[in-house]
N, C-alpha and C positions, 0 to 999 in steps of 0.2 A: 486545523491540524489533524488531518485524517490518519496520520501514522501514530497517534497517541491514544492509548487505551486507558481509560480511567476506571478504576474499580471504585465502589462506594467509598467516599472519603471518611476519614477518621473525624470524630466530632470535635476534637480539640483544634485550636489554632496552631499554625506552624510555629508561632513564637513560643509555645509552651514546651516543645521538644525540638531538638536540632534535627534537621533533615539529613538522612543517610542517603548517599548517592553511590551507585555502582554502575560500572560500564564494562562491556566486553573489550577485548584487546584493541580492535580496530575502531571502536566508538560508534558502530552502527546501532547498537542496542544500549539503552540507558534505563536504569531503574532507579526510582526515587521513593523513599519512605519518609513521610512526614510524621515520624513517631520514634520513640525511644526503642532501642534494641531490647529484646527480652532475655536473651541468653547468648553466650558464646561458648561453644564446646568443640572438642576434637572428636571426630568419629573415625574409628579404625575398622569399620565393617568392610567386607570384601567389595561391595558395590562402590563405596567411596574411594577405596584404594584403586580399583580398576578404572573408574571413570575419571579420576584426577591424575592417575599416573604417579601418585605420591604415597608416602607411608600412611597418611591420613588426610582428612579434609577438616578444616576449621570452619564451622558453621556459625553464622550470625542469624538468630531467629528474630523476625520482625512481624508486626501485625499486617496481614494481607490486605485488610480494608484500608490501610494507609499507603498502599502501593500504587504507583503509576508507572507505566512502561512507555517509552518512546522508541521508535524504530521497530515496531512490532512486525513489519513486513520482513525484517531480517531475522526474526525469531523462529526457531524450530523447536520441537519438543520430542522427547524420548521417554516412553513409559518403562522405567527401570523394573518396577514390580507392579503387581495389581494396585498398590496404594500410592506409589511414588512416581511423579513425572518430573523430569529435569528439562529445563528450558535453556537452549543454547543459541548462540549467534550462528546463522547459516554462513556468514562470510568468513569469520576467523575461527569458529569452533569453540569459543570461550563459553564455559558454563556460567550462566548469569543468575539463575535462581531455581529452586525446586519447590514443588507443592506436594503435600502428603494428605491423602483423603482422610486419614485418621486425625489430622490436626488442621481442619479447614480454616481456622482463623490465623494460621501462621505460615509465613514463607521462609524458606531457608536460603540464605545468600552465602556463597563461598566467600570467606574473608578476603581472599586474594583479589577479588574484583571491586571491593569497596574503595572508593576514592578517598584519599587523605588518611588512610589507616583507621585503626580502631581506637575508641576512647576508653576502652576497658580491656582487661585481660581475660583469656579463656578461663572457664570455671571448672571443667572436668574433662575426663576421657571416657568415651563410651565404646562398647564392643571391643574391649581390650583383649578378649579371648581370640579375636579374629585378627589382631594386629600383625603387621609384617614381621616375620621372624628376624629380619635383619635390623629392625628398629628397636631401640631401647627407650622406654619412657623414663626420662631422668628428672622430672619435676615432681613436686609434692601435691599436685592436684588430685582430687578424688578420682578413683577409677571404678568403672562399672563394666560388667560383663554378663556372663551367663547366656542362656538362650535368647532372652529379650534384649540383651546388650545393656540393660539398665539396672542390673542387680549389683549391689555393692560387692567389691572384691578387696582383697588385701593388696595394698599398693606395693 
């Protein structure tokens, strides 16, 4: 399998945690995480809005060491900031996952590419000071903002 890149495997067995699978729209790139998700959040920063074309991106954070990628020949990357690189399918353009140098043990997967949906609900909104003016946050989830995007705000 020359088109499969395996990162160092997580030390637990696959039976201890359900596998999370994600795929691009055309199916050329697939990502599997043999580990439990660590968080699910909505990000309202300008980069997430512009790159997704939506009011915000819902991110699922998973351990990078538990990640395997197939279809790597169809994968392209874009360095959004000095710290963040997003990985896309060259064929259909779907955003498959992101890596942040500040969080080297975590991969961010857009919730929309996860197959079978999410087993939990999002936990918070981040960068709410940057949210789209036309969008109203109407749930009771905690909200964070400020310069870092992670400072508590009044909901």
